[in-house]
Backbone as JSON Lines, residues from 0, in Angstrom:
{"i":0,"aa":"M","n":[-12.26,-9.93,-2.27],"ca":[-11.97,-11.03,-1.37],"c":[-11.25,-12.16,-2.12]}
{"i":1,"aa":"F","n":[-11.66,-12.41,-3.36],"ca":[-11.04,-13.47,-4.15],"c":[-9.57,-13.18,-4.4]}
{"i":2,"aa":"V","n":[-9.25,-11.93,-4.75],"ca":[-7.86,-11.57,-5.04],"c":[-7.02,-11.69,-3.77]}
{"i":3,"aa":"R","n":[-7.54,-11.23,-2.66],"ca":[-6.81,-11.33,-1.39],"c":[-6.54,-12.8,-1.05]}
{"i":4,"aa":"T","n":[-7.53,-13.64,-1.23],"ca":[-7.35,-15.07,-0.96],"c":[-6.31,-15.67,-1.9]}
{"i":5,"aa":"S","n":[-6.33,-15.26,-3.16],"ca":[-5.33,-15.75,-4.12],"c":[-3.92,-15.35,-3.69]}
{"i":6,"aa":"L","n":[-3.75,-14.09,-3.29],"ca":[-2.43,-13.63,-2.87],"c":[-1.94,-14.39,-1.64]}
{"i":7,"aa":"V","n":[-2.83,-14.62,-0.68],"ca":[-2.46,-15.37,0.52],"c":[-2.08,-16.81,0.16]}
{"i":8,"aa":"T","n":[-2.75,-17.38,-0.82],"ca":[-2.45,-18.74,-1.26],"c":[-1.08,-18.82,-1.93]}
{"i":9,"aa":"F","n":[-0.75,-17.84,-2.77],"ca":[0.5,-17.87,-3.52],"c":[1.71,-17.39,-2.7]}
{"i":10,"aa":"A","n":[1.51,-16.55,-1.72],"ca":[2.61,-15.9,-0.99],"c":[3.63,-16.86,-0.36]}
{"i":11,"aa":"P","n":[3.23,-18.0,0.18],"ca":[4.25,-18.89,0.76],"c":[5.22,-19.46,-0.28]}
{"i":12,"aa":"F","n":[4.88,-19.38,-1.55],"ca":[5.68,-20.0,-2.6],"c":[6.41,-19.0,-3.48]}
{"i":13,"aa":"E","n":[6.17,-17.73,-3.29],"ca":[6.72,-16.7,-4.18],"c":[6.93,-15.41,-3.39]}
{"i":14,"aa":"D","n":[8.09,-14.77,-3.53],"ca":[8.28,-13.5,-2.82],"c":[8.52,-12.33,-3.77]}
{"i":15,"aa":"D","n":[8.32,-12.53,-5.06],"ca":[8.41,-11.43,-6.01],"c":[7.03,-10.8,-6.14]}
{"i":16,"aa":"P","n":[6.87,-9.55,-5.69],"ca":[5.54,-8.92,-5.71],"c":[4.9,-8.86,-7.1]}
{"i":17,"aa":"A","n":[5.68,-8.61,-8.14],"ca":[5.11,-8.56,-9.5],"c":[4.59,-9.93,-9.91]}
{"i":18,"aa":"R","n":[5.34,-10.97,-9.59],"ca":[4.9,-12.33,-9.91],"c":[3.63,-12.67,-9.13]}
{"i":19,"aa":"L","n":[3.56,-12.27,-7.86],"ca":[2.35,-12.51,-7.07],"c":[1.13,-11.83,-7.7]}
{"i":20,"aa":"L","n":[1.31,-10.59,-8.16],"ca":[0.19,-9.9,-8.81],"c":[-0.19,-10.56,-10.13]}
{"i":21,"aa":"R","n":[0.8,-11.03,-10.88],"ca":[0.49,-11.74,-12.14],"c":[-0.29,-13.03,-11.86]}
{"i":22,"aa":"L","n":[0.09,-13.75,-10.81],"ca":[-0.63,-14.97,-10.45],"c":[-2.07,-14.64,-10.02]}
{"i":23,"aa":"A","n":[-2.24,-13.58,-9.23],"ca":[-3.59,-13.18,-8.8],"c":[-4.41,-12.74,-10.02]}
{"i":24,"aa":"N","n":[-3.8,-12.04,-10.95],"ca":[-4.49,-11.62,-12.17],"c":[-4.95,-12.83,-12.97]}
{"i":25,"aa":"A","n":[-4.06,-13.81,-13.13],"ca":[-4.41,-15.02,-13.87],"c":[-5.55,-15.76,-13.19]}
{"i":26,"aa":"A","n":[-5.53,-15.86,-11.87],"ca":[-6.6,-16.54,-11.13],"c":[-7.92,-15.79,-11.29]}
{"i":27,"aa":"L","n":[-7.86,-14.45,-11.23],"ca":[-9.07,-13.64,-11.39],"c":[-9.66,-13.8,-12.78]}
{"i":28,"aa":"I","n":[-8.83,-13.76,-13.8],"ca":[-9.32,-13.91,-15.17],"c":[-9.81,-15.33,-15.42]}
{"i":29,"aa":"D","n":[-9.13,-16.31,-14.84],"ca":[-9.58,-17.7,-14.97],"c":[-10.96,-17.87,-14.36]}
{"i":30,"aa":"R","n":[-11.22,-17.15,-13.29],"ca":[-12.52,-17.26,-12.6],"c":[-13.62,-16.46,-13.29]}
{"i":31,"aa":"A","n":[-13.3,-15.22,-13.7],"ca":[-14.35,-14.32,-14.18],"c":[-14.17,-13.85,-15.62]}
{"i":32,"aa":"G","n":[-13.03,-14.16,-16.25],"ca":[-12.76,-13.66,-17.58],"c":[-12.33,-12.2,-17.53]}
{"i":33,"aa":"T","n":[-11.87,-11.67,-18.66],"ca":[-11.52,-10.25,-18.69],"c":[-12.8,-9.44,-18.64]}
{"i":34,"aa":"S","n":[-12.7,-8.23,-18.13],"ca":[-13.9,-7.45,-17.88],"c":[-13.54,-5.98,-17.77]}
{"i":35,"aa":"V","n":[-14.55,-5.12,-17.81],"ca":[-14.33,-3.71,-17.5],"c":[-14.32,-3.51,-15.98]}
{"i":36,"aa":"D","n":[-14.77,-4.51,-15.24],"ca":[-14.65,-4.48,-13.78],"c":[-13.23,-4.92,-13.45]}
{"i":37,"aa":"Y","n":[-12.61,-4.25,-12.51],"ca":[-11.22,-4.53,-12.21],"c":[-10.95,-4.39,-10.72]}
{"i":38,"aa":"V","n":[-9.74,-4.78,-10.33],"ca":[-9.29,-4.7,-8.95],"c":[-7.94,-4.0,-8.95]}
{"i":39,"aa":"T","n":[-7.77,-3.02,-8.07],"ca":[-6.45,-2.43,-7.9],"c":[-5.78,-3.1,-6.71]}
{"i":40,"aa":"A","n":[-4.46,-3.16,-6.76],"ca":[-3.73,-3.82,-5.68],"c":[-2.31,-3.29,-5.61]}
{"i":41,"aa":"V","n":[-1.76,-3.34,-4.43],"ca":[-0.34,-3.14,-4.23],"c":[0.14,-4.34,-3.42]}
{"i":42,"aa":"C","n":[1.24,-4.9,-3.83],"ca":[1.79,-6.06,-3.14],"c":[3.17,-5.66,-2.62]}
{"i":43,"aa":"V","n":[3.37,-5.81,-1.31],"ca":[4.61,-5.41,-0.67],"c":[5.18,-6.62,0.08]}
{"i":44,"aa":"V","n":[6.47,-6.84,-0.09],"ca":[7.16,-7.94,0.59],"c":[8.34,-7.37,1.36]}
{"i":45,"aa":"H","n":[8.33,-7.58,2.67],"ca":[9.46,-7.17,3.5],"c":[10.42,-8.35,3.58]}
{"i":46,"aa":"R","n":[11.67,-8.08,3.27],"ca":[12.71,-9.11,3.34],"c":[13.67,-8.74,4.47]}
{"i":47,"aa":"P","n":[13.37,-9.17,5.69],"ca":[14.17,-8.74,6.85],"c":[15.62,-9.19,6.78]}
{"i":48,"aa":"A","n":[15.91,-10.33,6.18],"ca":[17.28,-10.83,6.14],"c":[18.22,-9.86,5.43]}
{"i":49,"aa":"D","n":[17.75,-9.22,4.36],"ca":[18.6,-8.25,3.67],"c":[18.1,-6.81,3.83]}
{"i":50,"aa":"E","n":[17.16,-6.62,4.76],"ca":[16.61,-5.29,5.08],"c":[16.17,-4.53,3.83]}
{"i":51,"aa":"T","n":[15.33,-5.19,3.04],"ca":[14.78,-4.53,1.86],"c":[13.25,-4.65,1.86]}
{"i":52,"aa":"L","n":[12.65,-3.79,1.08],"ca":[11.22,-3.81,0.85],"c":[11.05,-3.9,-0.66]}
{"i":53,"aa":"A","n":[10.27,-4.86,-1.11],"ca":[9.98,-5.02,-2.54],"c":[8.49,-4.79,-2.73]}
{"i":54,"aa":"W","n":[8.12,-4.18,-3.85],"ca":[6.71,-3.92,-4.1],"c":[6.44,-3.89,-5.59]}
{"i":55,"aa":"A","n":[5.16,-4.07,-5.91],"ca":[4.64,-3.91,-7.27],"c":[3.24,-3.34,-7.14]}
{"i":56,"aa":"I","n":[2.87,-2.52,-8.12],"ca":[1.6,-1.81,-8.05],"c":[0.76,-2.12,-9.29]}
{"i":57,"aa":"A","n":[-0.51,-2.47,-9.06],"ca":[-1.45,-2.74,-10.15],"c":[-2.65,-1.8,-10.01]}
{"i":58,"aa":"G","n":[-2.48,-0.58,-10.51],"ca":[-3.58,0.38,-10.53],"c":[-3.93,1.01,-9.19]}
{"i":59,"aa":"H","n":[-3.12,0.83,-8.2],"ca":[-3.41,1.27,-6.82],"c":[-2.54,2.47,-6.46]}
{"i":60,"aa":"P","n":[-2.98,3.31,-5.53],"ca":[-2.11,4.39,-5.07],"c":[-0.82,3.82,-4.46]}
{"i":61,"aa":"P","n":[0.32,4.47,-4.72],"ca":[1.58,3.93,-4.2],"c":[1.71,4.11,-2.69]}
{"i":62,"aa":"P","n":[2.36,3.16,-2.01],"ca":[2.64,3.33,-0.59],"c":[3.47,4.59,-0.38]}
{"i":63,"aa":"L","n":[3.38,5.16,0.82],"ca":[4.14,6.37,1.15],"c":[5.2,6.05,2.19]}
{"i":64,"aa":"R","n":[6.37,6.67,2.04],"ca":[7.42,6.56,3.05],"c":[6.98,7.36,4.27]}
{"i":65,"aa":"M","n":[7.11,6.77,5.44],"ca":[6.65,7.44,6.65],"c":[7.54,8.63,7.03]}
{"i":66,"aa":"D","n":[8.81,8.61,6.64],"ca":[9.69,9.69,7.07],"c":[9.42,11.02,6.39]}
{"i":67,"aa":"D","n":[8.94,11.0,5.12],"ca":[8.73,12.27,4.43],"c":[7.43,12.34,3.61]}
{"i":68,"aa":"G","n":[6.63,11.27,3.63],"ca":[5.37,11.27,2.9],"c":[5.5,11.09,1.41]}
{"i":69,"aa":"S","n":[6.71,10.83,0.92],"ca":[6.89,10.65,-0.52],"c":[6.46,9.24,-0.95]}
{"i":70,"aa":"P","n":[6.0,9.11,-2.2],"ca":[5.58,7.79,-2.67],"c":[6.77,6.87,-2.88]}
{"i":71,"aa":"L","n":[6.57,5.59,-2.59],"ca":[7.62,4.6,-2.87],"c":[7.9,4.53,-4.36]}
{"i":72,"aa":"D","n":[6.91,4.76,-5.15],"ca":[7.03,4.54,-6.58],"c":[6.5,5.74,-7.34]}
{"i":73,"aa":"D","n":[7.31,6.29,-8.22],"ca":[6.83,7.39,-9.05],"c":[6.67,6.96,-10.51]}
{"i":74,"aa":"W","n":[6.6,5.66,-10.73],"ca":[6.44,5.11,-12.07],"c":[4.99,5.12,-12.53]}
{"i":75,"aa":"G","n":[4.07,5.44,-11.67],"ca":[2.66,5.41,-12.02],"c":[1.99,4.19,-11.43]}
{"i":76,"aa":"A","n":[0.68,4.21,-11.49],"ca":[-0.11,3.18,-10.82],"c":[-0.11,1.85,-11.55]}
{"i":77,"aa":"G","n":[0.22,1.82,-12.82],"ca":[0.22,0.56,-13.55],"c":[-1.19,0.11,-13.88]}
{"i":78,"aa":"Q","n":[-1.26,-1.06,-14.42],"ca":[-2.51,-1.64,-14.91],"c":[-3.22,-2.42,-13.81]}
{"i":79,"aa":"P","n":[-4.52,-2.18,-13.6],"ca":[-5.27,-2.96,-12.6],"c":[-5.41,-4.43,-12.99]}
{"i":80,"aa":"L","n":[-5.75,-5.25,-12.03],"ca":[-6.0,-6.67,-12.25],"c":[-7.35,-6.88,-12.91]}
{"i":81,"aa":"G","n":[-7.43,-7.89,-13.77],"ca":[-8.7,-8.3,-14.34],"c":[-9.03,-7.71,-15.7]}
{"i":82,"aa":"L","n":[-8.21,-6.79,-16.2],"ca":[-8.51,-6.16,-17.49],"c":[-7.97,-6.95,-18.68]}
{"i":83,"aa":"E","n":[-6.77,-7.48,-18.54],"ca":[-6.13,-8.23,-19.63],"c":[-5.4,-9.43,-19.06]}
{"i":84,"aa":"E","n":[-5.21,-10.45,-19.9],"ca":[-4.52,-11.65,-19.44],"c":[-3.07,-11.37,-19.06]}
{"i":85,"aa":"E","n":[-2.39,-10.53,-19.83],"ca":[-1.01,-10.18,-19.53],"c":[-0.99,-8.93,-18.66]}
{"i":86,"aa":"L","n":[-0.43,-9.05,-17.48],"ca":[-0.36,-7.93,-16.55],"c":[1.04,-7.32,-16.61]}
{"i":87,"aa":"A","n":[1.11,-6.08,-17.02],"ca":[2.4,-5.38,-17.14],"c":[2.72,-4.68,-15.83]}
{"i":88,"aa":"V","n":[3.38,-5.39,-14.94],"ca":[3.84,-4.81,-13.67],"c":[5.3,-5.23,-13.45]}
{"i":89,"aa":"A","n":[6.01,-4.44,-12.68],"ca":[7.39,-4.75,-12.35],"c":[7.61,-4.52,-10.86]}
{"i":90,"aa":"S","n":[8.48,-5.32,-10.3],"ca":[8.84,-5.15,-8.89],"c":[9.91,-4.09,-8.75]}
{"i":91,"aa":"R","n":[9.85,-3.37,-7.65],"ca":[10.87,-2.4,-7.28],"c":[11.36,-2.82,-5.89]}
{"i":92,"aa":"V","n":[12.61,-2.48,-5.6],"ca":[13.2,-2.83,-4.31],"c":[13.97,-1.63,-3.78]}
{"i":93,"aa":"E","n":[13.89,-1.42,-2.46],"ca":[14.72,-0.39,-1.84],"c":[15.06,-0.82,-0.42]}
{"i":94,"aa":"P","n":[16.1,-0.22,0.15],"ca":[16.47,-0.56,1.54],"c":[15.32,-0.27,2.5]}
{"i":95,"aa":"F","n":[15.18,-1.1,3.49],"ca":[14.16,-0.93,4.52],"c":[14.79,-1.33,5.84]}
{"i":96,"aa":"G","n":[15.62,-0.44,6.36],"ca":[16.38,-0.74,7.57],"c":[15.81,-0.04,8.78]}
{"i":97,"aa":"A","n":[16.66,0.12,9.78],"ca":[16.26,0.72,11.05],"c":[15.51,2.03,10.85]}
{"i":98,"aa":"S","n":[14.39,2.15,11.5],"ca":[13.48,3.3,11.52],"c":[12.74,3.54,10.2]}
{"i":99,"aa":"S","n":[12.94,2.72,9.18],"ca":[12.16,2.87,7.95],"c":[10.7,2.53,8.23]}
{"i":100,"aa":"G","n":[9.82,3.2,7.52],"ca":[8.4,2.92,7.67],"c":[7.67,3.21,6.38]}
{"i":101,"aa":"V","n":[6.54,2.56,6.2],"ca":[5.75,2.73,4.99],"c":[4.26,2.69,5.34]}
{"i":102,"aa":"L","n":[3.48,3.49,4.62],"ca":[2.03,3.52,4.79],"c":[1.38,3.01,3.52]}
{"i":103,"aa":"L","n":[0.53,2.01,3.65],"ca":[-0.3,1.54,2.55],"c":[-1.72,2.0,2.85]}
{"i":104,"aa":"Y","n":[-2.47,2.35,1.82],"ca":[-3.8,2.91,2.03],"c":[-4.67,2.67,0.81]}
{"i":105,"aa":"T","n":[-5.97,2.71,1.01],"ca":[-6.9,2.62,-0.1],"c":[-7.29,4.02,-0.54]}
{"i":106,"aa":"D","n":[-7.83,4.12,-1.74],"ca":[-8.17,5.44,-2.28],"c":[-9.37,6.08,-1.59]}
{"i":107,"aa":"G","n":[-10.02,5.36,-0.69],"ca":[-11.13,5.95,0.07],"c":[-10.7,7.17,0.85]}
{"i":108,"aa":"I","n":[-9.46,7.19,1.36],"ca":[-8.99,8.37,2.09],"c":[-8.75,9.53,1.13]}
{"i":109,"aa":"L","n":[-8.27,9.24,-0.06],"ca":[-8.03,10.31,-1.05],"c":[-9.34,10.92,-1.53]}
{"i":110,"aa":"D","n":[-10.36,10.09,-1.7],"ca":[-11.63,10.54,-2.26],"c":[-12.61,11.09,-1.22]}
{"i":111,"aa":"A","n":[-12.28,10.99,0.07],"ca":[-13.17,11.53,1.12],"c":[-13.37,13.02,0.87]}
{"i":112,"aa":"R","n":[-14.61,13.49,1.08],"ca":[-14.95,14.89,0.79],"c":[-15.48,15.59,2.03]}
{"i":113,"aa":"D","n":[-15.12,16.87,2.14],"ca":[-15.62,17.68,3.23],"c":[-16.98,18.26,2.85]}
{"i":114,"aa":"A","n":[-17.53,19.15,3.67],"ca":[-18.86,19.73,3.43],"c":[-18.92,20.52,2.12]}
{"i":115,"aa":"A","n":[-17.77,21.06,1.67],"ca":[-17.73,21.82,0.42],"c":[-17.41,20.92,-0.78]}
{"i":116,"aa":"A","n":[-17.41,19.61,-0.58],"ca":[-17.13,18.61,-1.61],"c":[-15.68,18.63,-2.1]}
{"i":117,"aa":"E","n":[-14.77,19.16,-1.27],"ca":[-13.34,19.13,-1.58],"c":[-12.77,17.77,-1.17]}
{"i":118,"aa":"R","n":[-11.96,17.18,-2.03],"ca":[-11.33,15.89,-1.74],"c":[-10.25,16.04,-0.67]}
{"i":119,"aa":"F","n":[-10.1,15.01,0.15],"ca":[-9.0,14.95,1.11],"c":[-7.69,15.01,0.33]}
{"i":120,"aa":"G","n":[-7.55,14.19,-0.69],"ca":[-6.48,14.27,-1.67],"c":[-5.1,13.81,-1.24]}
{"i":121,"aa":"E","n":[-4.27,13.62,-2.26],"ca":[-2.91,13.13,-2.06],"c":[-2.03,14.13,-1.33]}
{"i":122,"aa":"E","n":[-2.12,15.4,-1.68],"ca":[-1.27,16.41,-1.04],"c":[-1.48,16.44,0.47]}
{"i":123,"aa":"R","n":[-2.74,16.44,0.9],"ca":[-3.06,16.48,2.33],"c":[-2.54,15.21,3.01]}
{"i":124,"aa":"L","n":[-2.76,14.05,2.39],"ca":[-2.29,12.8,2.98],"c":[-0.78,12.82,3.11]}
{"i":125,"aa":"R","n":[-0.07,13.18,2.05],"ca":[1.4,13.2,2.09],"c":[1.91,14.17,3.16]}
{"i":126,"aa":"S","n":[1.27,15.32,3.26],"ca":[1.67,16.31,4.26],"c":[1.48,15.78,5.68]}
{"i":127,"aa":"L","n":[0.35,15.14,5.93],"ca":[0.1,14.56,7.25],"c":[1.09,13.45,7.58]}
{"i":128,"aa":"V","n":[1.38,12.61,6.59],"ca":[2.34,11.53,6.82],"c":[3.71,12.12,7.12]}
{"i":129,"aa":"A","n":[4.12,13.13,6.36],"ca":[5.42,13.76,6.61],"c":[5.47,14.41,7.99]}
{"i":130,"aa":"S","n":[4.38,15.01,8.41],"ca":[4.33,15.69,9.72],"c":[4.31,14.73,10.9]}
{"i":131,"aa":"H","n":[3.75,13.55,10.7],"ca":[3.56,12.61,11.82],"c":[4.23,11.26,11.58]}
{"i":132,"aa":"G","n":[5.05,11.16,10.54],"ca":[5.67,9.89,10.18],"c":[6.72,9.38,11.13]}
{"i":133,"aa":"R","n":[7.19,10.2,12.04],"ca":[8.18,9.74,13.02],"c":[7.5,9.02,14.19]}
{"i":134,"aa":"E","n":[6.17,9.07,14.22],"ca":[5.43,8.37,15.27],"c":[5.52,6.86,15.03]}
{"i":135,"aa":"T","n":[5.0,6.11,15.96],"ca":[4.89,4.67,15.74],"c":[3.92,4.44,14.59]}
{"i":136,"aa":"A","n":[3.94,3.26,14.02],"ca":[3.0,2.93,12.95],"c":[1.56,3.08,13.44]}
{"i":137,"aa":"T","n":[1.3,2.58,14.65],"ca":[-0.04,2.7,15.23],"c":[-0.41,4.16,15.45]}
{"i":138,"aa":"G","n":[0.54,4.95,15.92],"ca":[0.28,6.37,16.15],"c":[-0.04,7.12,14.87]}
{"i":139,"aa":"L","n":[0.68,6.81,13.78],"ca":[0.4,7.46,12.5],"c":[-0.99,7.1,12.0]}
{"i":140,"aa":"V","n":[-1.35,5.83,12.06],"ca":[-2.68,5.42,11.59],"c":[-3.76,6.1,12.42]}
{"i":141,"aa":"E","n":[-3.58,6.18,13.72],"ca":[-4.58,6.84,14.58],"c":[-4.68,8.32,14.23]}
{"i":142,"aa":"H","n":[-3.56,8.98,14.02],"ca":[-3.59,10.4,13.66],"c":[-4.34,10.6,12.33]}
{"i":143,"aa":"L","n":[-4.07,9.76,11.35],"ca":[-4.75,9.87,10.05],"c":[-6.25,9.59,10.19]}
{"i":144,"aa":"R","n":[-6.59,8.62,11.03],"ca":[-8.01,8.29,11.24],"c":[-8.74,9.49,11.84]}
{"i":145,"aa":"V","n":[-8.14,10.13,12.82],"ca":[-8.75,11.3,13.46],"c":[-8.85,12.46,12.47]}
{"i":146,"aa":"A","n":[-7.79,12.7,11.71],"ca":[-7.79,13.79,10.72],"c":[-8.86,13.57,9.66]}
{"i":147,"aa":"L","n":[-9.02,12.33,9.22],"ca":[-10.04,12.02,8.22],"c":[-11.44,12.2,8.78]}
{"i":148,"aa":"A","n":[-11.67,11.76,10.01],"ca":[-12.99,11.92,10.64],"c":[-13.34,13.39,10.81]}
{"i":149,"aa":"A","n":[-12.36,14.22,11.13],"ca":[-12.61,15.66,11.27],"c":[-12.87,16.31,9.92]}
{"i":150,"aa":"Y","n":[-12.19,15.83,8.89],"ca":[-12.32,16.41,7.55],"c":[-13.63,16.02,6.89]}
{"i":151,"aa":"A","n":[-13.99,14.76,6.99],"ca":[-15.19,14.24,6.33],"c":[-16.02,13.46,7.34]}
{"i":152,"aa":"P","n":[-16.7,14.16,8.27],"ca":[-17.44,13.46,9.33],"c":[-18.56,12.56,8.81]}
{"i":153,"aa":"A","n":[-19.05,12.83,7.61],"ca":[-20.13,12.0,7.06],"c":[-19.63,10.66,6.54]}
{"i":154,"aa":"G","n":[-18.32,10.49,6.5],"ca":[-17.77,9.24,5.98],"c":[-17.76,9.23,4.47]}
{"i":155,"aa":"G","n":[-17.75,8.07,3.89],"ca":[-17.71,7.93,2.45],"c":[-17.3,6.52,2.1]}
{"i":156,"aa":"D","n":[-16.41,6.42,1.13],"ca":[-15.91,5.12,0.68],"c":[-15.13,4.45,1.81]}
{"i":157,"aa":"D","n":[-15.02,3.14,1.74],"ca":[-14.23,2.41,2.73],"c":[-12.79,2.91,2.71]}
{"i":158,"aa":"V","n":[-12.19,2.95,3.89],"ca":[-10.8,3.37,4.04],"c":[-10.06,2.29,4.8]}
{"i":159,"aa":"C","n":[-8.91,1.91,4.27],"ca":[-8.03,0.98,4.97],"c":[-6.65,1.62,5.02]}
{"i":160,"aa":"L","n":[-6.07,1.67,6.2],"ca":[-4.73,2.22,6.42],"c":[-3.88,1.16,7.1]}
{"i":161,"aa":"L","n":[-2.68,0.96,6.59],"ca":[-1.75,0.01,7.2],"c":[-0.37,0.66,7.2]}
{"i":162,"aa":"A","n":[0.15,0.91,8.37],"ca":[1.5,1.45,8.51],"c":[2.4,0.39,9.11]}
{"i":163,"aa":"V","n":[3.61,0.31,8.59],"ca":[4.57,-0.68,9.05],"c":[5.91,0.02,9.25]}
{"i":164,"aa":"R","n":[6.52,-0.24,10.38],"ca":[7.84,0.32,10.66],"c":[8.79,-0.83,10.94]}
{"i":165,"aa":"H","n":[9.99,-0.74,10.38],"ca":[11.03,-1.75,10.62],"c":[11.48,-1.66,12.07]}
{"i":166,"aa":"R","n":[11.55,-2.79,12.71],"ca":[12.06,-2.85,14.08],"c":[13.33,-3.67,14.09]}
{"i":167,"aa":"T","n":[14.26,-3.24,14.87],"ca":[15.49,-4.0,15.04],"c":[15.18,-5.19,15.94]}
{"i":168,"aa":"R","n":[15.73,-6.32,15.59],"ca":[15.49,-7.52,16.4],"c":[16.05,-7.34,17.79]}
{"i":169,"aa":"V","n":[15.32,-7.84,18.79],"ca":[15.8,-7.83,20.16],"c":[17.05,-8.7,20.23]}
{"i":170,"aa":"G","n":[18.08,-8.16,20.89],"ca":[19.32,-8.91,21.01],"c":[20.29,-8.65,19.87]}
{"i":171,"aa":"S","n":[19.93,-7.8,18.93],"ca":[20.83,-7.49,17.84],"c":[21.87,-6.46,18.31]}
{"i":172,"aa":"E","n":[22.87,-6.21,17.49],"ca":[23.91,-5.27,17.85],"c":[23.35,-3.88,18.12]}
{"i":173,"aa":"A","n":[22.32,-3.49,17.4],"ca":[21.73,-2.16,17.59],"c":[21.11,-2.01,18.98]}
{"i":174,"aa":"D","n":[20.74,-3.13,19.62],"ca":[20.13,-3.07,20.94],"c":[21.18,-3.08,22.06]}
{"i":175,"aa":"R","n":[22.42,-3.27,21.73],"ca":[23.47,-3.38,22.76],"c":[24.03,-2.04,23.11]}
């Protein structure tokens, strides 16, 4: 909760995701000191004026592209927040235009287990996103929620899913 509040506080003044994560890391360490306890995070900034998406990852699973289920970032998860004063993260940017979409998620969906203790896992998640990524953002999240409930009815770790799809502004040339 503290990290989320820090990010919300800094966001109006900074749109570089790596800088936002560094600020949140500094606030966390200032509050609690360095520790073996840590926080993973992904920070994503949509820049509609230039139709780009910028992101930085601190120990968290990478967002997935809705069109094919591939990760936005193949550089690795990076260093979580709270471990060291210097946070080694970098921002990445890519086009995010008409029909682009992205899924952000917590590792609770990856770690969910069925009756045989098999993990839901990254492959299954990516496959489902690729199969249903042309749906609306709400439709994709609902499909994943249903698939997860069928796979691991007993539940498990907390799961958070957030899908976002770029929409063309009403009245733009694309709407004419």
